[in-house]
Short mmCIF file of the C-alpha atoms (twelve columns), coordinates in Angstrom:
data_MODEL
# 
_entry.id   MODEL 
# 
loop_
_atom_site.group_PDB 
_atom_site.id 
_atom_site.type_symbol 
_atom_site.label_atom_id 
_atom_site.label_alt_id 
_atom_site.label_comp_id 
_atom_site.label_asym_id 
_atom_site.label_seq_id 
_atom_site.Cartn_x 
_atom_site.Cartn_y 
_atom_site.Cartn_z 
_atom_site.pdbx_PDB_model_num 
ATOM 1   C CA . MET A 1   -116.857 209.325 107.584 1 
ATOM 2   C CA . PRO A 2   -113.597 210.337 105.673 1 
ATOM 3   C CA . GLN A 3   -112.909 212.131 108.911 1 
ATOM 4   C CA . ALA A 4   -113.725 208.871 111.168 1 
ATOM 5   C CA . GLY A 5   -111.490 206.741 108.645 1 
ATOM 6   C CA . SER A 6   -108.603 209.252 109.091 1 
ATOM 7   C CA . LEU A 7   -108.954 209.244 112.726 1 
ATOM 8   C CA . ARG A 8   -109.050 205.084 112.854 1 
ATOM 9   C CA . ARG A 9   -105.820 205.156 110.513 1 
ATOM 10  C CA . SER A 10  -104.168 207.683 112.737 1 
ATOM 11  C CA . LEU A 11  -104.754 205.507 115.422 1 
ATOM 12  C CA . ALA A 12  -104.049 202.277 114.095 1 
ATOM 13  C CA . LEU A 13  -101.055 203.132 112.339 1 
ATOM 14  C CA . GLN A 14  -99.134  206.038 114.223 1 
ATOM 15  C CA . VAL A 15  -100.003 204.500 117.771 1 
ATOM 16  C CA . LEU A 16  -100.969 201.148 117.987 1 
ATOM 17  C CA . ALA A 17  -98.612  198.966 115.804 1 
ATOM 18  C CA . PRO A 18  -95.433  201.018 116.462 1 
ATOM 19  C CA . ARG A 19  -96.650  200.965 119.980 1 
ATOM 20  C CA . ALA A 20  -96.979  197.221 119.928 1 
ATOM 21  C CA . ALA A 21  -93.469  196.727 118.636 1 
ATOM 22  C CA . VAL A 22  -91.696  198.914 121.167 1 
ATOM 23  C CA . VAL A 23  -93.462  196.943 123.628 1 
ATOM 24  C CA . ALA A 24  -92.821  193.755 122.153 1 
ATOM 25  C CA . ALA A 25  -88.704  195.043 122.066 1 
ATOM 26  C CA . TRP A 26  -88.902  196.047 125.997 1 
ATOM 27  C CA . LEU A 27  -90.205  192.869 126.697 1 
ATOM 28  C CA . ALA A 28  -87.407  191.306 124.789 1 
ATOM 29  C CA . ILE A 29  -84.749  193.403 125.971 1 
ATOM 30  C CA . ASN A 30  -85.992  192.787 129.968 1 
ATOM 31  C CA . GLN A 31  -86.243  188.798 129.051 1 
ATOM 32  C CA . TRP A 32  -82.475  188.772 127.735 1 
ATOM 33  C CA . LEU A 33  -80.622  191.475 128.397 1 
ATOM 34  C CA . LYS A 34  -79.169  193.702 131.200 1 
ATOM 35  C CA . LEU A 35  -78.742  197.222 129.898 1 
ATOM 36  C CA . PRO A 36  -75.966  199.339 131.112 1 
ATOM 37  C CA . VAL A 37  -77.470  201.886 133.043 1 
ATOM 38  C CA . PRO A 38  -76.780  205.095 130.834 1 
ATOM 39  C CA . LEU A 39  -78.149  203.371 127.705 1 
ATOM 40  C CA . ALA A 40  -81.223  201.910 129.715 1 
ATOM 41  C CA . PHE A 41  -81.595  206.055 130.173 1 
ATOM 42  C CA . ALA A 42  -80.895  206.881 126.641 1 
ATOM 43  C CA . LEU A 43  -83.391  204.077 125.744 1 
ATOM 44  C CA . ILE A 44  -85.899  205.388 127.809 1 
ATOM 45  C CA . ALA A 45  -85.590  208.923 126.967 1 
ATOM 46  C CA . ALA A 46  -86.152  207.951 123.152 1 
ATOM 47  C CA . ASP A 47  -88.905  205.762 123.643 1 
ATOM 48  C CA . GLY A 48  -90.863  208.651 125.683 1 
ATOM 49  C CA . GLY A 49  -89.680  211.250 122.786 1 
ATOM 50  C CA . PHE A 50  -91.147  208.985 120.813 1 
ATOM 51  C CA . LEU A 51  -94.341  208.555 122.664 1 
ATOM 52  C CA . LEU A 52  -95.030  212.238 122.850 1 
ATOM 53  C CA . TRP A 53  -94.860  212.436 119.006 1 
ATOM 54  C CA . GLN A 54  -97.410  209.484 118.755 1 
ATOM 55  C CA . PHE A 55  -99.415  211.746 121.190 1 
ATOM 56  C CA . ARG A 56  -98.798  214.627 119.042 1 
ATOM 57  C CA . THR A 57  -99.741  212.857 115.765 1 
ATOM 58  C CA . PHE A 58  -103.040 211.515 117.046 1 
ATOM 59  C CA . GLN A 59  -104.251 214.883 118.300 1 
ATOM 60  C CA . ARG A 60  -103.638 216.273 115.353 1 
ATOM 61  C CA . SER A 61  -106.056 213.778 113.580 1 
ATOM 62  C CA . ALA A 62  -108.182 213.850 116.617 1 
ATOM 63  C CA . ASP A 63  -108.376 218.251 115.914 1 
ATOM 64  C CA . GLY A 64  -109.394 217.824 112.432 1 
ATOM 65  C CA . HIS A 65  -112.135 214.928 113.272 1 
ATOM 66  C CA . VAL A 66  -113.724 217.277 116.163 1 
ATOM 67  C CA . ARG A 67  -113.527 220.142 113.541 1 
ATOM 68  C CA . SER A 68  -115.339 218.113 110.935 1 
ATOM 69  C CA . THR A 69  -117.678 215.872 112.622 1 
ATOM 70  C CA . GLY A 70  -118.050 217.436 116.124 1 
ATOM 71  C CA . ALA A 71  -117.931 213.840 117.625 1 
ATOM 72  C CA . MET A 72  -115.672 213.279 120.566 1 
ATOM 73  C CA . ALA A 73  -116.320 209.427 121.342 1 
ATOM 74  C CA . PRO A 74  -113.508 208.418 119.250 1 
ATOM 75  C CA . VAL A 75  -111.112 211.146 120.295 1 
ATOM 76  C CA . TRP A 76  -111.584 209.903 123.915 1 
ATOM 77  C CA . GLY A 77  -111.219 206.540 123.266 1 
ATOM 78  C CA . GLY A 78  -108.124 207.436 121.275 1 
ATOM 79  C CA . TYR A 79  -106.880 208.913 124.134 1 
ATOM 80  C CA . LEU A 80  -107.474 206.312 126.471 1 
ATOM 81  C CA . VAL A 81  -105.604 203.660 124.563 1 
ATOM 82  C CA . ILE A 82  -102.359 206.326 124.618 1 
ATOM 83  C CA . LEU A 83  -102.895 206.455 128.618 1 
ATOM 84  C CA . PHE A 84  -102.970 203.083 128.704 1 
ATOM 85  C CA . ALA A 85  -99.705  202.761 126.343 1 
ATOM 86  C CA . GLY A 86  -98.377  205.268 128.311 1 
ATOM 87  C CA . PHE A 87  -98.543  203.420 131.605 1 
ATOM 88  C CA . ALA A 88  -97.547  199.957 129.637 1 
ATOM 89  C CA . ALA A 89  -94.368  201.877 128.763 1 
ATOM 90  C CA . VAL A 90  -93.577  203.240 132.243 1 
ATOM 91  C CA . THR A 91  -93.768  199.926 133.724 1 
ATOM 92  C CA . LEU A 92  -91.505  198.475 131.221 1 
ATOM 93  C CA . TRP A 93  -89.055  201.069 131.748 1 
ATOM 94  C CA . TRP A 94  -89.143  200.564 135.472 1 
ATOM 95  C CA . ASP A 95  -88.315  196.801 134.670 1 
ATOM 96  C CA . ALA A 96  -85.688  197.972 132.388 1 
ATOM 97  C CA . LEU A 97  -84.140  200.252 135.179 1 
ATOM 98  C CA . LEU A 98  -84.283  197.531 137.778 1 
ATOM 99  C CA . ILE A 99  -82.491  194.912 135.679 1 
ATOM 100 C CA . ALA A 100 -80.138  197.695 134.847 1 
ATOM 101 C CA . LYS A 101 -79.129  198.579 138.248 1 
ATOM 102 C CA . THR A 102 -79.074  194.849 139.059 1 
ATOM 103 C CA . GLU A 103 -75.743  193.652 140.596 1 
ATOM 104 C CA . GLU A 104 -74.057  190.662 139.368 1 
ATOM 105 C CA . PRO A 105 -72.317  189.269 142.373 1 
ATOM 106 C CA . THR A 106 -71.406  185.940 140.548 1 
ATOM 107 C CA . GLY A 107 -69.677  187.979 137.766 1 
ATOM 108 C CA . LEU A 108 -71.877  185.921 135.460 1 
ATOM 109 C CA . PRO A 109 -73.514  187.228 132.388 1 
ATOM 110 C CA . TYR A 110 -76.959  188.514 132.929 1 
ATOM 111 C CA . ALA A 111 -78.444  185.847 130.052 1 
ATOM 112 C CA . GLU A 112 -76.744  182.847 132.068 1 
ATOM 113 C CA . GLN A 113 -78.077  184.204 135.722 1 
ATOM 114 C CA . GLN A 114 -81.769  184.106 133.799 1 
ATOM 115 C CA . ARG A 115 -80.749  180.624 132.366 1 
ATOM 116 C CA . ARG A 116 -79.892  179.132 135.447 1 
ATOM 117 C CA . ALA A 117 -82.609  180.960 137.349 1 
ATOM 118 C CA . ARG A 118 -85.241  179.154 135.153 1 
ATOM 119 C CA . GLU A 119 -83.611  176.000 135.217 1 
ATOM 120 C CA . ALA A 120 -83.886  176.149 138.832 1 
ATOM 121 C CA . LEU A 121 -87.740  176.023 138.558 1 
ATOM 122 C CA . TYR A 122 -87.699  172.502 137.463 1 
ATOM 123 C CA . THR A 123 -85.570  169.153 137.447 1 
ATOM 124 C CA . LEU A 124 -85.251  166.795 134.226 1 
ATOM 125 C CA . THR A 125 -83.594  163.610 135.379 1 
ATOM 126 C CA . VAL A 126 -82.545  160.248 133.742 1 
ATOM 127 C CA . SER A 127 -83.019  157.390 135.509 1 
ATOM 128 C CA . PRO A 128 -80.394  154.738 136.210 1 
ATOM 129 C CA . ASP A 129 -81.485  152.337 133.638 1 
ATOM 130 C CA . GLY A 130 -81.237  155.386 130.777 1 
ATOM 131 C CA . GLN A 131 -84.934  154.945 130.304 1 
ATOM 132 C CA . ILE A 132 -87.233  157.208 131.948 1 
ATOM 133 C CA . LEU A 133 -87.346  161.129 131.877 1 
ATOM 134 C CA . VAL A 134 -88.502  162.365 135.008 1 
ATOM 135 C CA . PHE A 135 -89.469  165.853 134.857 1 
ATOM 136 C CA . GLU A 136 -90.711  168.054 137.836 1 
ATOM 137 C CA . GLY A 137 -91.526  171.719 138.101 1 
ATOM 138 C CA . GLU A 138 -92.552  174.582 136.186 1 
ATOM 139 C CA . VAL A 139 -93.014  174.660 132.052 1 
ATOM 140 C CA . THR A 140 -90.988  177.292 131.579 1 
ATOM 141 C CA . PHE A 141 -88.506  179.140 128.951 1 
ATOM 142 C CA . GLY A 142 -85.456  176.969 128.138 1 
ATOM 143 C CA . LEU A 143 -87.329  173.513 128.594 1 
ATOM 144 C CA . THR A 144 -87.812  172.678 124.874 1 
ATOM 145 C CA . LYS A 145 -83.810  173.386 124.267 1 
ATOM 146 C CA . ARG A 146 -83.130  171.761 127.129 1 
ATOM 147 C CA . LEU A 147 -85.149  168.860 126.378 1 
ATOM 148 C CA . THR A 148 -83.667  168.491 123.038 1 
ATOM 149 C CA . ARG A 149 -79.945  168.385 124.243 1 
ATOM 150 C CA . ILE A 150 -81.121  165.629 126.880 1 
ATOM 151 C CA . LEU A 151 -82.991  163.248 124.567 1 
ATOM 152 C CA . ALA A 152 -80.043  163.286 122.140 1 
ATOM 153 C CA . GLU A 153 -77.641  162.519 124.656 1 
ATOM 154 C CA . SER A 154 -80.086  159.268 126.072 1 
ATOM 155 C CA . PRO A 155 -80.967  157.600 122.964 1 
ATOM 156 C CA . GLY A 156 -82.389  155.010 125.389 1 
ATOM 157 C CA . LEU A 157 -85.468  156.939 126.903 1 
ATOM 158 C CA . GLN A 158 -88.612  155.253 126.406 1 
ATOM 159 C CA . GLN A 159 -91.222  157.135 128.853 1 
ATOM 160 C CA . PHE A 160 -91.438  160.813 129.876 1 
ATOM 161 C CA . ALA A 161 -92.486  160.789 133.607 1 
ATOM 162 C CA . LEU A 162 -94.428  164.394 134.825 1 
ATOM 163 C CA . THR A 163 -95.419  166.143 137.741 1 
ATOM 164 C CA . SER A 164 -95.994  170.088 137.131 1 
ATOM 165 C CA . PRO A 165 -98.535  173.018 137.855 1 
ATOM 166 C CA . GLY A 166 -98.049  174.106 134.265 1 
ATOM 167 C CA . GLY A 167 -96.582  177.103 132.696 1 
ATOM 168 C CA . LEU A 168 -95.809  178.550 129.416 1 
ATOM 169 C CA . ILE A 169 -98.042  176.748 126.226 1 
ATOM 170 C CA . ALA A 170 -95.273  177.605 124.204 1 
ATOM 171 C CA . GLU A 171 -92.781  175.564 125.660 1 
ATOM 172 C CA . ALA A 172 -94.965  172.753 126.188 1 
ATOM 173 C CA . ARG A 173 -95.832  172.947 122.649 1 
ATOM 174 C CA . GLY A 174 -92.163  172.521 122.023 1 
ATOM 175 C CA . ALA A 175 -91.843  169.566 124.387 1 
ATOM 176 C CA . ALA A 176 -94.848  167.663 123.217 1 
ATOM 177 C CA . LYS A 177 -93.352  167.978 119.298 1 
ATOM 178 C CA . LEU A 178 -90.064  166.426 120.961 1 
ATOM 179 C CA . ILE A 179 -91.690  163.664 122.588 1 
ATOM 180 C CA . ARG A 180 -93.940  162.415 119.415 1 
ATOM 181 C CA . GLN A 181 -90.822  162.865 117.457 1 
ATOM 182 C CA . HIS A 182 -89.019  160.648 119.555 1 
ATOM 183 C CA . GLY A 183 -91.911  158.119 120.136 1 
ATOM 184 C CA . LEU A 184 -91.971  158.434 123.754 1 
ATOM 185 C CA . GLU A 185 -94.303  157.163 126.481 1 
ATOM 186 C CA . THR A 186 -96.010  159.625 129.283 1 
ATOM 187 C CA . GLU A 187 -96.966  159.097 132.868 1 
ATOM 188 C CA . ALA A 188 -98.388  161.438 135.039 1 
ATOM 189 C CA . ALA A 189 -96.422  160.604 137.877 1 
ATOM 190 C CA . GLY A 190 -97.602  163.283 140.149 1 
ATOM 191 C CA . LEU A 191 -100.498 166.114 139.216 1 
ATOM 192 C CA . CYS A 192 -99.922  167.380 135.604 1 
ATOM 193 C CA . ALA A 193 -101.614 170.366 135.312 1 
ATOM 194 C CA . SER A 194 -102.554 173.176 132.480 1 
ATOM 195 C CA . ALA A 195 -99.583  173.428 130.073 1 
ATOM 196 C CA . CYS A 196 -98.179  169.994 131.587 1 
ATOM 197 C CA . THR A 197 -101.584 168.022 130.266 1 
ATOM 198 C CA . LEU A 198 -100.536 169.094 126.359 1 
ATOM 199 C CA . ILE A 199 -96.961  167.596 126.903 1 
ATOM 200 C CA . PHE A 200 -98.715  164.422 128.491 1 
ATOM 201 C CA . ALA A 201 -101.046 164.004 125.211 1 
ATOM 202 C CA . ALA A 202 -98.150  163.356 123.001 1 
ATOM 203 C CA . GLY A 203 -96.977  160.295 124.695 1 
ATOM 204 C CA . THR A 204 -97.376  157.129 122.296 1 
ATOM 205 C CA . ARG A 205 -98.993  155.578 125.504 1 
ATOM 206 C CA . ARG A 206 -100.471 157.344 128.254 1 
ATOM 207 C CA . ARG A 207 -100.879 156.130 132.148 1 
ATOM 208 C CA . LEU A 208 -101.479 157.742 134.995 1 
ATOM 209 C CA . GLY A 209 -99.003  156.854 138.187 1 
ATOM 210 C CA . PRO A 210 -100.469 155.875 141.523 1 
ATOM 211 C CA . ASP A 211 -99.947  159.419 142.559 1 
ATOM 212 C CA . GLY A 212 -100.700 160.791 139.317 1 
ATOM 213 C CA . ALA A 213 -103.678 162.913 138.285 1 
ATOM 214 C CA . LEU A 214 -104.528 165.578 135.025 1 
ATOM 215 C CA . GLY A 215 -105.967 168.858 135.587 1 
ATOM 216 C CA . PHE A 216 -106.967 171.583 132.816 1 
ATOM 217 C CA . HIS A 217 -108.183 174.717 132.801 1 
ATOM 218 C CA . SER A 218 -108.594 177.786 130.245 1 
ATOM 219 C CA . TYR A 219 -105.718 179.779 129.282 1 
ATOM 220 C CA . ALA A 220 -104.866 183.055 130.550 1 
ATOM 221 C CA . LEU A 221 -102.065 185.778 129.809 1 
ATOM 222 C CA . GLN A 222 -98.820  185.309 131.423 1 
ATOM 223 C CA . PHE A 223 -98.577  189.192 131.666 1 
ATOM 224 C CA . ALA A 224 -101.254 191.708 132.617 1 
ATOM 225 C CA . THR A 225 -100.078 194.215 129.581 1 
ATOM 226 C CA . GLY A 226 -99.755  190.790 127.188 1 
ATOM 227 C CA . LEU A 227 -99.927  192.166 123.466 1 
ATOM 228 C CA . PRO A 228 -103.496 192.642 121.778 1 
ATOM 229 C CA . GLN A 229 -102.957 190.351 119.201 1 
ATOM 230 C CA . ILE A 230 -102.742 187.236 121.300 1 
ATOM 231 C CA . ASP A 231 -106.196 185.554 121.136 1 
ATOM 232 C CA . LEU A 232 -106.372 183.325 123.929 1 
ATOM 233 C CA . GLN A 233 -109.995 181.312 122.139 1 
ATOM 234 C CA . GLN A 234 -107.835 180.846 118.948 1 
ATOM 235 C CA . GLU A 235 -104.692 179.266 120.833 1 
ATOM 236 C CA . GLN A 236 -107.426 177.033 122.916 1 
ATOM 237 C CA . GLU A 237 -108.843 175.806 119.835 1 
ATOM 238 C CA . LYS A 238 -105.326 175.001 118.260 1 
ATOM 239 C CA . ASP A 239 -104.330 172.719 121.331 1 
ATOM 240 C CA . ARG A 240 -107.695 171.217 121.200 1 
ATOM 241 C CA . ALA A 241 -107.377 170.268 117.982 1 
ATOM 242 C CA . PHE A 242 -104.121 169.034 118.581 1 
ATOM 243 C CA . LEU A 243 -105.420 166.633 121.306 1 
ATOM 244 C CA . LEU A 244 -108.008 165.285 119.039 1 
ATOM 245 C CA . ARG A 245 -105.311 164.312 116.827 1 
ATOM 246 C CA . GLN A 246 -103.823 162.335 119.744 1 
ATOM 247 C CA . GLY A 247 -106.925 160.241 120.155 1 
ATOM 248 C CA . VAL A 248 -108.906 162.273 122.697 1 
ATOM 249 C CA . SER A 249 -112.644 162.198 122.014 1 
ATOM 250 C CA . PRO A 250 -114.512 165.152 120.790 1 
ATOM 251 C CA . GLU A 251 -116.671 164.920 124.222 1 
ATOM 252 C CA . PHE A 252 -113.944 165.175 126.162 1 
ATOM 253 C CA . ALA A 253 -111.949 167.759 124.373 1 
ATOM 254 C CA . ALA A 254 -115.027 170.117 124.037 1 
ATOM 255 C CA . ARG A 255 -114.754 170.156 128.351 1 
ATOM 256 C CA . ILE A 256 -110.994 170.806 128.980 1 
ATOM 257 C CA . PHE A 257 -111.411 174.308 128.671 1 
ATOM 258 C CA . ASP A 258 -114.206 175.229 130.416 1 
ATOM 259 C CA . ALA A 259 -112.641 175.671 134.118 1 
ATOM 260 C CA . GLY A 260 -111.839 179.450 134.885 1 
ATOM 261 C CA . HIS A 261 -108.008 179.859 134.602 1 
ATOM 262 C CA . THR A 262 -107.917 180.004 138.166 1 
ATOM 263 C CA . GLU A 263 -109.628 176.712 138.656 1 
ATOM 264 C CA . LEU A 264 -108.648 173.373 137.785 1 
ATOM 265 C CA . TRP A 265 -110.695 169.778 136.487 1 
ATOM 266 C CA . ARG A 266 -109.240 166.850 137.783 1 
ATOM 267 C CA . PRO A 267 -111.053 164.394 135.878 1 
ATOM 268 C CA . GLU A 268 -111.527 160.488 137.226 1 
ATOM 269 C CA . ARG A 269 -109.335 158.035 136.057 1 
ATOM 270 C CA . GLN A 270 -112.408 156.283 134.449 1 
ATOM 271 C CA . GLU A 271 -113.215 159.574 132.460 1 
ATOM 272 C CA . LEU A 272 -109.641 159.967 131.458 1 
ATOM 273 C CA . LEU A 273 -110.072 156.521 129.771 1 
ATOM 274 C CA . ALA A 274 -113.461 157.028 128.519 1 
ATOM 275 C CA . GLY A 275 -112.159 160.248 126.813 1 
ATOM 276 C CA . GLY A 276 -109.128 159.002 125.244 1 
ATOM 277 C CA . VAL A 277 -106.379 160.816 127.229 1 
ATOM 278 C CA . LEU A 278 -105.212 157.192 128.818 1 
ATOM 279 C CA . THR A 279 -104.124 154.739 126.699 1 
ATOM 280 C CA . GLU A 280 -104.082 151.901 129.573 1 
# 
């Protein structure tokens, strides 16, 4: 048993925890930075060496475990984890090299190119009378920051009109918090689905437009190589609690994540009214 515990500690402390931190760092680099090609190769070489060191460290613990217990199953499990970590590392290295070799014809910094590319995924426009903010498109990185700026510049806004297939839950939560802080009403002008429904639910008064509809489904990771510490069930429960605080009935809230993440539950208007999702 001591050897089994030692093997688990070696895998957790010398492989899983450091590798999760490295993966998070690569994801952040690939999301926000464009490395010079020589620096990208240097970091890849350093990470490759670190990965080999992790493998060798685990192998020494595995050898001791086998000599002590003769059990190979935990060892093969550890090797599979390291193999998966290697595939994830190679994928992230490749992404970093592709980004590093990307031409910048506009002469803009990479971060600015990324910001503009994300903002091209949606539109945020203020109505001529300054009372309605119209959002159409994907809930993506930077939405909360841009929404903060628009709300500060347009103090007369009263309503947020939404048409969106959804997107990032973290950004939807940020937008929802701003909607509540500013006491805005919400309207589903078109289909408001997935993460968009979280923003919609933040309204002080909530309605469907003539062409409006709401769509719900369960959550899914944006990246297949998402970090293991993300608990989708826990994230769903967190947002279910928010919906309950906004007046959604427990019966309706219990159903919103029943549909698979590739499906969409579109309740009828009367269901939404009965469930407290709509206020009028």
